[in-house]
N, C-alpha and C positions, 0 to 999 in steps of 0.2 A: 842444283848444277844452273848457271848462267846462261843465259841464251845465246850462239853463236851460229854462223854459218857452217850448213854441211859443206861436206870433200865434196869436189867432182866427183869422185867414184862412187857416192854414195847417193847422191842425187841424180847418177844414171840409173840405179836398182830401183829405184822407184815410180811407182807408175805416173801416168800422166796427173799434174794436181788437178784441185778442186776447181768443179766452174763454178761460180757465183751468178747462180740465174733465177734467184728469187729470194724474197725475204724468209722463204722457209730454210732456204743455204746459209744465210747470214746468222739466224738465230743456231741453227745445228753447229754452226762450226764454234760460236762463240759459248754455246751452252756445254759442249764437248771440253772445251779450254780450263771452262768452271769448274769441272768434274774433274777432270786431272788436276788441277789446284787445287784438290781435295776440300770442293766445298762443300757444306750441311744443308746452304739454304740460297736457292738462285732465284733471281726476280725478274721476266722478261715482260718489259712494256713494249708495245706497238702504237703505235701512231698514224691513225686511217687514213688521214689525210696526204700525209706528206714525205711518205716514204723514207719513215726513220722509224727505231727503233734502240731501247736498251737494256743490258742484259749487265744484271750486276748481283755481283757474290761474295761471298765470306771466305773466300779461299785463300792461299798461302800468299797473294799478291808480287806483283813486278817491282824491282829497283828501277833508278832513274834509265839507269844503260842498258836494264834488259828492256824499255818500253820503247827505246829506239830502235834496236834490232831487230824488234818482234813481228816491225811492220816492211822487213828487209825479205826478199824472196831467201826458201832453203834456209828459212834461222829456226833453229826448234834445242828444246832444253830435253828433249825425249833421247834424243842418238845422238852417239859419238861416231860409229864408224860401223861399220858392212855388221856386222857378227853383231849388234843390236838387232838387227833387222829380223833376227830370226829369236827374237824375247822379247818381243812389243808386249807392255803390260798396260799402255796408257789408248785412250781413244786417238787420239791425236801424235803426229810424230811426224809427216811429210814435210813441215815448214812452210805451208802456200797459201790456208787457211786466211790467217789475217791479213798477209799481204795481197792477196785477192781480194778481200773488203777492202782496203786503203786504196787500193787503184782504181776503185768505183765511187767512192761516196769518203765524205770528209769523218775522221773520226775524232773523238772527244775521250780521252782514255786516263781514268785517273785509276792510281792504283797504291799500295802502302801492302810493305812485310812488315811483319810483326818486328818490333822493339829499333822503327825508321820513322824516317820521316814520309810522308804519300810525294804522290807527286802525280802531275799533271800534264797530259801533252797533247794539240793540237795540230793535226796536218791535213792534207788536202795532197789528196793524189801519191800519196808514201812521200809525202815531206813533210817535215819538221817543222810548223811553223813556230809553233812555242812550247817549251818545257819550263815548267815552274812548280815548285815547293806549293803543297794544298795537304788540307787537314782534312781528312778523310780516317773510316774503322779498315782495318785487315783485309783486305779483300781487292777486288778490279773492279771496275765499273765502266764499260764499253760504251757509250751513245753514239750511235748511229746515223748520219742525216745524208741528205741529197743521192741517195742512193739511185745509182744508174745515170743519174745528172748529166754525165758525159757519153752515155748510152740510151737515147732515148727511144728508139728501136726495142732495147729489152725493156723496157717500162710499157711499150707499147703490147709485147706479146705474153705478157703476164696477167695472170687471170685476175679477176675482181679482187679486191682485196676481202671478198668473205669467203671464197674459195683458199686464200691464204691462209685465212686463219683457222679455217678448219685441217689444212696438212700442218701447220705449228701445232695444232689441239694431239694431234697423231704423233707430230715428233716427241710433243711434250710426256704425253701418255707412253711411250715406249722407250724413255728414256728414266722416266720415274719405276717402270714396273724393272728393268733391269740395275736401276740404284735407290730401292725401296729406303736407304735409310738419309735420302736428300728430300728436304721440302722444297715445291714449289708452289709460284703465282705467275701467272700471268695477267697480264690489263689491259686492255684495249682505252683508249684516250682515259687514264687515270681510274677506267671502272674493272674491279675484281670479278674476270669472269671465270678464272680457273686457280683453285685452292687446292693442292694436294700434299697432304701429311701422312705418309708410312708408316715411319716408326717400327721403321726395318720390317714390315710384315707386308707381305703380298695381298693376304687376306685382307688387309683392312684399304690397301690399296685402289683395289678393282671394283669394290661398291662406290667409291668413286667416282671411279671413271665411266661406268656405267650404274646408270641411276637404277633399271630395272637388277640389279644383282644385287641379293642377301647373304650376306655371311656362313648365312646356313648352306647356301647352294656350293661352296664352293669345296676343294679339300685340296690341300696344301702338302708337302711333301718335299725333303730335300735327302739327299740319298749322294754317297763318298765312294767314288770308283776306283781304282787303280789306273791310271794314266797308260794307255798300249807302249810298250816298248820305250817308257820314261820310268823313271825312280819317281813318282809325286803323287798325290792323289789329285783328283777329278773333283767338282763337284757339282752335280745334277738338281736344278730345282725344278719342280715341277707347281704349278697353281691350275686345278681343273675344276668346268664346273661340270658336276655332275650329271649324267644324262637325262635320267629322269628328272630332273630337276630343273635345268636351264641347256638351253641351245640358243642359237642365231639363224635367222631368216636368213644373211647374208656371210660369206665366208671371209668377213674383218676381224675375226677377235684369235687366229690362230695365231700365236707369233714366237718367234722364236730368236733367243737373246745368244752369243756369242762373246764371253769375255766383256760385257757391259754394255753392248751394243745391237738393237735388232738388225737381224740377216734375212736375207732367203736363201733357203737352201733347200732344195726341193727335194733331195735325198731322204732329209727329216722329216721334211712335211709329209712325205707318201708312208713313213713309219707311223707317223700320228692318226692320219687316214684309216690307214689297216686296224689299228689299235681301237678306233672308232665304229669299225663298220657293222651296222646293222645293228645299232645301236640309239640311232634318232629317229625320227619320222623324216617322211620324204623333203625333200630338199632343204632341208634343217642342216645348222655346221655347227663343229663346236665350237666350244669357248675353252680357252687352252693355253696359256702360257708356259713355255719353257725355257731354263737359262742355263747355259752351260758354259762353267768355269771351268777350262783346262790350262794346260800347257802353251805358251805363246804358240812352241816349236809346231805346235799342231794343226797353225793357221797359218795360211796365206791371204794375207789381207790383201793384195795387189789385184785384185780380181775387176773392181770397181773401182772406179775413179774416187766415186763417196762412200766407200767401205759398204755399199748394200748387201754388194754380193761377194763370197767368201771360196776358197778353197780350204776343206777340213779335211784332216788325213782320217784315216780309222773309218770310212762313212758305213761301213756292213757290221761292227765292234759296235757306234753308238746307234745305229738302226735297232740293234735286239734288246738294247741298255732300254733302248725308252721304251719299247714293246714289254717286254717285262716289266717292267714298273708301271705301268698306264694300266697293267692284266692287275698290277699288284692293291693299284688304289680303287680299281673299281672291286676288288673282293668284299666278301662282306666281313669284317672281320672289325670286334668294338673299338680298335684304334681307327678305322673309319668312318666310325659313326656318332658323331657328336652329339650328346644327351644335355651341351649344357647350354644350346641355343634351341629355342623354341620352335616350331615345326610348323612355318607358317602354312604351309598346304593345308592344313587342319583347319585354320580359320576358312580357306574357300570351298572347305571339301561340301558344303550346302549351296554352295554357288555356280557349280559346276551338273551340266547333265549331259548325259551320252546315252547314244542309240545303243540300245539292246542287241549286243550283236547276235547271229544265230550261227551256229556252226552243225556239222555233219556231226551224226551218231554212230558209234563204232565200238567193240568190242575190249571194254574197259581192263579185263584181267590183261590184254596183250600190250597195253601201252606202258602200264607201271611198272616199272623195275625198282627191286630193291635194288640199292646202292648207298649200304651208310661208310664201306671202306675209304679212308683218305680223309673227311672230313674235318675228325677233330684234330687228325695232327695239321692239317692245312691254318692253325687257329680260328678257323670261320666263328662268325656268332652260333650260340647253342637257341635254338630256337623250338621249341617245345609245340604242338599242335595242341588245343584243344577242343577246338569246335569246328563248324563248317557254317556258313551265313547264307542265307539266299540259295542254299544249291551250286554259290558260286564262289566265294570269297571262301579261304581259307585264314582262320584265328589261330594264331601262336604269339606263344609270349616267351620275354626274356629277360633278362635281368634288369632293364631300364624300362621296359615298358610292353606293350603289345602291339602285333603288326597285323595287315588286311593285307592279305596275298590274295590275287585271281588266278585262282587254277588252273583255266586255260591259256592263261598266256605266258605263264610261269613252267606249264609243265611243255608248251611251245618253244619257249627258251630252250627247253630240255633235248628235245627232240633237233634242234634246228642246227645244235651246236656239235650234234651225237653225226648228222648227216653230213656235216662239215670233215668230219673226222672218217666215218667211217662209208662212205657215198660208196653202195656195191646195185650194181644189174644184173638180175637172174634171170635166166632162160625159167620160160612158162610152156607148160606140157601143150595147153589148151589155149590156142590165139585169144586178140580181142579186137573185136572185128570195130572199127570205126570208119565213119562214113564223110562225104562231102567235106574232106579237108582240104582248105588250099596250101598251095604251095611252099607259103610259107610256113606255114602250121608244121608240116612233114620234114623241111627245114629244121624247123626248131627243135623235133624231136631226134632227129638225127644228131645234131649237135649234144645232145644228152645221153650219147652213144646206144641209142635203143635201136634193137634192132627191128624195120618195120619195113614190111613188101606189100606192092601194088595186088591187091583181092579180086579183081573186076572194077568195075565201073564204077566209078567215085568211094571204091572200099579199100580199107586198108586193112593189112594184119599186123597186131603189135605180137612179136614173138618174144620179146624180153621187156622187164619194166623196173622200177624200182624195187628194191626187198622189201621197203620202207609198206610197200603198197598189196603184198604179194598175200595178205590174208583181208585186206577190206574187201567189201560188197561196193562200194563205189568207187571201182578203179576206173572205173570207163572215166567216171564224172573226173578223173581225179587228172586222167592222162589226159583229156579235152583240154582241159584248166592250164595242164603243164605247154602244150601245143602253142597256147599263146605265152606262157613265158618268156621265150627265149633265153638264157645265159641259164649257164647251171644253179647260180647263184639264187637268182630270183624261183628255180624251179625247187629247191633247198626251201625257201622259207615257205612257199607255196603247200608243200607235203607236210612239211612239219605243222601248220596250222591247220592244213587238211587232218591232221593224224592224230591232234593233239585232243586232251580232255575236254566235253564242252563244258560252257558253261551251263547251270540245269540239272547237271549228274551230281546226284547222291554220293557222297566218296564217306567210307570208312577213316578211323584217326587214324589207321596204320598208312592206308592208301594215302593220304594225306600226307604221313607224315614222309613216307619214301617220296613224295612227289619234291617235297622241302627240303629234305637231305640232298636230291640231286639237282635243284635247281641251283641251293649255295652253292656248290664245286663250279658251276660255270665260268666261264671267263668273262663273261659281260651279264652278270645276273643285275642290273638294275632298269633295263629295258627290252621287251621283247623284240625281235626282227624288223616287227614296222616303227621302235621307236614307241612306244606305249610304255607309261611306267608302271612297274609287276607287282611294287607294292608301296603300302602306305602305312608311315611309321606313327604310331601315339605313343609319343616319348612321355617316361611318367615326368616328367619337368612340365610338360604344357599341360599333362592332365592335373596335377597337383594346380596351376594354376587356372585351370576353368571350372575346378571344384573348390575354390580358393581356399585351399591349404595353408594357402602360405600365412593367413588372417591370422592375428592374435586370437586365442582360444575366445575370452572374455567377452571381446566382438562379435564374433563368430555367433557366438549364441545370445548375445542383447545383454549381458552382464556390463554394467556401468563399473 
């Protein structure tokens, strides 16, 4: 389609045009245009001292007439009428990005379409200075120079180049995640500093963006969903850092993409957070990228001038879909467990030491429940308990190796999820007397729906307790612990930890198998409610390498 000016009635329906306020904004507009031109390779060059940059692509290119029209206001090849606003498939459509850049900088645009001559155009403040034939490969090269020369104040208020470079790197990483079929290069003063080649795989892209991330830390999943109220299919693509393997110290890698662009959507973010609840350690955050490709009629891009925020239809539906599929990814099925990639955690097993935990002793028979129903129906991995090590670790084998499962935290995960689903407060015949409680402690116990009465000076009578504590001998200590806990969730974690089988307890094969069977069907089996990993997998491929079973038989036996 040729580029032409939008009709006035369409212009009035589009939100305010893009504000070009930084190098990042310029890169974003030009890179998105390259993607819309179906480029598979994009090279971005920055020049730190001269307020200039260049974006080159191998996209479809532009004809001579299109070059001249492209820098005019409200000109685009992507929409023609008001009806097109409800079915936008491109990243750019307002027809103001290149025009806004041309007002603030000098442009040199060279472009060529297939089976045609290339053209070069030089502009100054939207005025065409020259336009002449130029030899060039199919695609477009846009060189921006003297940015903000006519608005010196905007240069002054811009952050330093180092900060702008970081912002541009984040922009490129977001675009690379949304468009894994595209190769990216970022050069600064002719030095290559970023090179991304995803080969259409998010699981290959993420380790290139985060050097601490390994291929085996990630789980990738693509699902197809019937779009609500539409006769078509939406695609939901996940790439998740498994919580027992990787997390982030900052909330900087929970990203959501909608139809090719990373956006802010608090409703979908809250669904992700709830799915990761009590799977990570304190002050740790998930690593996840979620990309929804859905009907454009489900989206209104005109919430934010930079399209960084959107209106998404059927939000509750998408929230539930996200929760259900993250839960499925967390399940311990054969499909979710990669046996082809060496488990790097095994290499560090002897380098990590942890203080021995001490847990209260309780009645073991009341803590283990047989519950094998439904395990096989869920398609979960088959784990057969064969032994116990140091009265702490359950040793289980499956078709691809052996696992070490810490019995206390596996049982803690079981109890925590049961408490979340079946929280019950029961009345007790003989009250438990607590003394010297602070007003805040009394308030916390009342917030947990416990019945508590003053019983004299500095004495309090507890007349109802959580059912889980009913048969425990240390219920008084548990109540004191709960009085400091605050919210209900913290109380449930504390009770689960206190009630779980302690490390150092000898178990029978049957008791351990029951624990493993119940643990397998929990929603978040990778970590305990405090974020500690529950199991260590020793896959057969790793064992083969360690014992060098891949060696040639003759060489391994010293035969020449």
